[in-house]
N, C-alpha and C positions, 0 to 999 in steps of 0.2 A: 274693473273687468275691460276686456278688449271689447269695441263696440266700434260698428259703421257710423259716422257722424257726417251729417251734411253741413256744410261749410259755404254753400253758395252754388249757383248753377253750375251743372258738370263738375262739382268739386267736392267729392265724399272722401273721407280718410278714415284709416282705423286709430283709433285713439285709446288712450287708458282714461276710461270713465268711472265715476263711483258707482260702486256695486249697487244694483238693483236690490230692493230689501221689502219687507213686510212693512206695510204702514198702516193697514186697517185689519181687523180682525178677521175679516171676509177674504183677504188675499192668500193666494198661492206663489210659491216663488219656484220658477222653473228655471233648470241648468239646460240652455238650448243646447241641442245636437245637432237639428237640420231647420235651417231658415233659409226660403227662397227670395229673389228678386223677381217682383210682380211688375207687371207692364204698367200698372198703376203708378209704382214708383219713379216710373220715366217721367210722368207728369212734374214731379216735384224737383228731379234730378236735372231737367231741363229748363227750371225756372219758371214753370209756368203756373205756380201756385205762391200762396203766401207763407211758404213753409220757413220758419225760424232757423237761423243758422244754430248750431249746436246742438241739435235735436239729433235724436238716433234714430235711423230709419228701419223699416222690417216690420210687415205685419202676417208674414205666411211662416209661422213657428211652432215647433214640435220638441217636445225634451223631457226630462225626467223631473219630477218634483222633489225638491230637496228641503222645502220647509213649508209647513202651513201657519194660517193665521189660528189665533185661539178660538174663533167660531165656526171654522171649517168644519165639517162631519163626515162627508163622502170621500173626498180626495184625500190620499194619503202620501206621506214619503216614499219615494222609491217608484209611484205609479208613474209608466209612461203615457204622456198626453198630449193631444192634439188641440190646439189653440185657434178658435174661429177669429177671423180677421176683425170682425165686429164686436164689441165689448156690450153685453147686455147685463141687465140688472136682475132681470128674471120675475119682477115683480109689479113694473110698469103697465099701462093701458096695453103699449104696443108689444112688450115682451110677453105678456100674458096671451095675446093673439098669435105670438110665434112669429113676429115682424122685429126678431132681434137687432136688425139692421138700423132699426130705427126707434132705438131705445130712448126714453124720455130723461131717464135719471143720469147715465153715464158721463153725459156731456151738457150740462145745463144750458139751456137756451137755445139748444138744436138738436133734433131728433137723430142722433146716431153718433157712434164714439168708434174709434179705431187705435190701434197701436201705430205709432210713428207716421202719423199722416196729417197733413195740412189740414187743419178747420175741425179736425174729429177730435178734440180735446187734448188735454196735455200728457197724455201716457207714451212713454218711451217704447221705440220698437224694440223687434226681437232680433236684430241682425247683431247680435251681441252674445256674450258668455252667459248672461243671464237675464230673465223677464218677470217683472211682478204683473200677476195676473190679476185682476180685480173681480170680485164675486167670485171667486175660485170654484166653489162647489157648483155652480151654474155654467160657466165657462170652460171648464176642462172637459174634454172627451176623452174619457179613458180608453186605450187602446188594448187589443187582446195579445195572447201570449206571443204572436209571431210579429211583435211591433218592431223588434230590431231587424228582424229579416225583411220586412217589407217597408221600411220606414220611408223610402222615396215613394211609395205609393200614398202611405198614410199622411204624408206632410201636404199632398195635393187635397186633403181635405180642410186644410186652412183656409182656402179662397177659391183656387181657379176651380177644382171639380164640382162644388156646389154651386159654384156662380155660373158655369156651364149648364149645370143642370136646372138652374133658376131660369135662364134664358128659354129653355125648352117648356118649362112651367107658365112663363109669361106668354109664350107665343101658343099656348094651349097643344102642343104636340101631343097626339095620341098613336095609338098603332094603326097602321096602314098608311099615315099623312107621308106627304113629300115635303122636305123642309130645305130649305135654303139657309146657309150660314154664312154671313158676311164678316170675315176674318177668320184668319188660319193659324194665328197665333195662339198661345196656350188657351185661354178662354174658348176661343172658337173652336178648339181641337176637343176641349171637354164638351162643349156643346155636342159636338159629332160623336162623341162616346155616349153621351145623353141622350139622343136622339135614337141611336141603335137600341139603346137598352130599353126606351119606349116603344120600340115597334115599328118605328118609321120605315115606311116601302122604299124611299129614296132620299138619300141625303146629298147636297150639293154645297160645294165649300169654295168661297170665293176670295182670292187674294193674288197679288202680283209678285209674290215670292216663289220661285220654284219649289225651295227646298221645304216651304213649309206645305205646299200643294202637294208634294211627293208624302209627307207625313200624314195628311188627310186621305189621299188615296190608301194608304197604309191601313189606315183605320174602316176603309169600307166606304168613303165618301165618292163623288164624282167630283174631280176638280176642275176649277172654272178659272181661267187666268184673265183678270179683268184689266191688263196692261193696255189694252186697246180702248176699254170704257165700255166694251160691248157686254156685262155681265148679264144684267136684266135681261136683253135679247136672249142670250145662250140660256138661261133658265126658262125662258118662255118656249123655246124651242124644244127643252128638253122634256117639257110638259105638255106638250102638244096645244100651245098657244094658251093654256089657262093661267099660268102661274103656279108658283108653289101653295101648298096649304098653309104651311107655317114659314115664318122668317125671325131668324135671330140676328140682332145687331150685336156684334162682340169685338167691335173696333174702336168706337169713340169719336170725340170731335176731333180728335188727331189724324182723321183718316186723309189720306194723300191721294193725288193724281198726278202723276209725271213729275214727282219731286215737290209739288205744291199741296199746304194744306187747304182741303176743301172740305169743312165742318158738315155740310149738310148731304155730302155725297151719298156714303152708305143708307142714310135715312131715305133719301128720294129714290134712290136703285132698290132698297125693299118694298115701297109701295109700287113699283113698277111689275117688281118681280114677284108679288105674291098675289095671289087669286082676288076675285071679288069676295069680299065676307071674310077673307083670312085673318090670320092672326100675326100679330109682331111682337117679339119680346126683346127689349133695348136693355143691356147690361155692360155695353161700353160706356165709358166714363163721359158725361156732358158736366159742364161745370157752370156756376151761375155768372161768372165772369173770368176772362184771361185777357187782362190788360195787355199780354205781350203777344196776343194772337194777331197773325197777319191778316186775319179777316175780319172786316170792320163790325159786322154785327155779333161776331163771336166774341169781341172783346167785353159784349155787353151779356153774355151768355145767350144769345139768340141765333135762330138758324133760318136760312130762306128754305123752309120746309114746303113741299107742294102737298098744302093741306087741303087744297080743291080737289085734288086727284084721290087723295085719302077718304076724304069724305065721299066722294062719287062712288067710289068702290065698297064703300060700307064696312072697311077694315076695321079692326080694333087692334090697341097698342097697351102693353102694360110695360113699366120700366121701374128702374131701381137697383140699387145694390142687393146681393143675394142675401137673405135672411139665413146665415150658416146654420146654425142651430135647428132649422126646420128639415135640413137632409143631411147632416152630416153624420148620424147614426146609421141610417140605411145604407148610406153609401160608405161606411166604414164596413157593413158585415158584408156589402158585396165585395170589398177587396177581400176580407178574411176568407170569403168562400171560395175566392180565384175566379170570380165571374167578371171580374174588371182588373185592369192593371194600368191606372194613369200614368205611372214613370215612365211609359213608353215614350212619351214626350220630351224627357229629358235629355238635354244635349251635353250639359256641362255640368259638372260637378268640382267644386272649389273649395279649399278652405277659406275660411272667414278672412283671412290676412290678404287674400286677393279679390275680396269682393269690389274693390275700386275697377279693377281689371273687367269684371264680369259685367258691371254697370256700363262701362265704356263701350264694350264690344256690344252688349245686347242693345243699347241705344242707339247705335250706328247699324241694328238690324243687320250685322254681318250674316253671309249664308253659314246657315249651323248652328246659328246662335238662336235655338227656340225656346229652352227654358234652363234657367240657372239655378242650381241648389248650392247653397254653401253650409258646409260642414264647421260647426262652432266647437264640437267636442266629440270624441270617440265615444 
């Protein structure tokens, strides 16, 4: 099969790889039709992780079931399915509690597994023609009859839409709340949509890229340009000096200021921009270590976090990757009902063969390159 393979920092190539196949009775084999490039992929692409050469990337995957293991009962050949980026077993302590992003079975020795991702188990990614899905009955989300028509919407259920929604859950967003979202990338834009779904009274989105801020404004948010570093002050002004009720961190440790990485920037801005006793939800990626980081603390996975101010303001914070299965059914049904259209943020649709070009342009944050979807098959 054709697949996108990681060969080293900023070096990904399309290669012929051994076909994905059924390995266990609970597996499902999916012929990939659409797979996305995620901002999280860029951490590996840029060489910030211990990703091994020769691995297939891609954790936002959708396609058609072409084979099932002998123990699979619910999923059938021909079903169109969306696959959560995190792999859950369905029966461990965390999966039973709905915390599928922290499965204790799929990646022994670590809480959490994912497709084509450094440190998240041996599973190949789906930026390929075929994908093996472990625990297929549990992990495959069946799609409704309009699956082909709305494929670019449903593929967002693999990661970024549930992740953006998760940010609002972690922050505690409720109807009537004011919300500030740091990051107008794909996840931040999904948090914008999610805040609106939850009935937020005011949504403010912070970024430095004009094209992304325009998208946020199109989604009903107040765009805040942080090019001069004044975003927190702008939020305070927009909220009568009180600060936002809730804040979402949708950037991660590679946030930058005037071209330089400042890992603690968005976290400390949120502490300043969110009101006393307000909530902060953090879904941007922060890693245990990044030896290649230009920041001395971040090399060891640490931040110069303004904990004193955070404590004095009595704020609360929750963090971590999204438990996709906790949200994807309900979000699917919103798409099916025409209540939400996450594909609005897609900027480029490329054939799988052009994935290296997609990575290069997305990594350079070129204007207009907001979300890239790859078409592996018709």
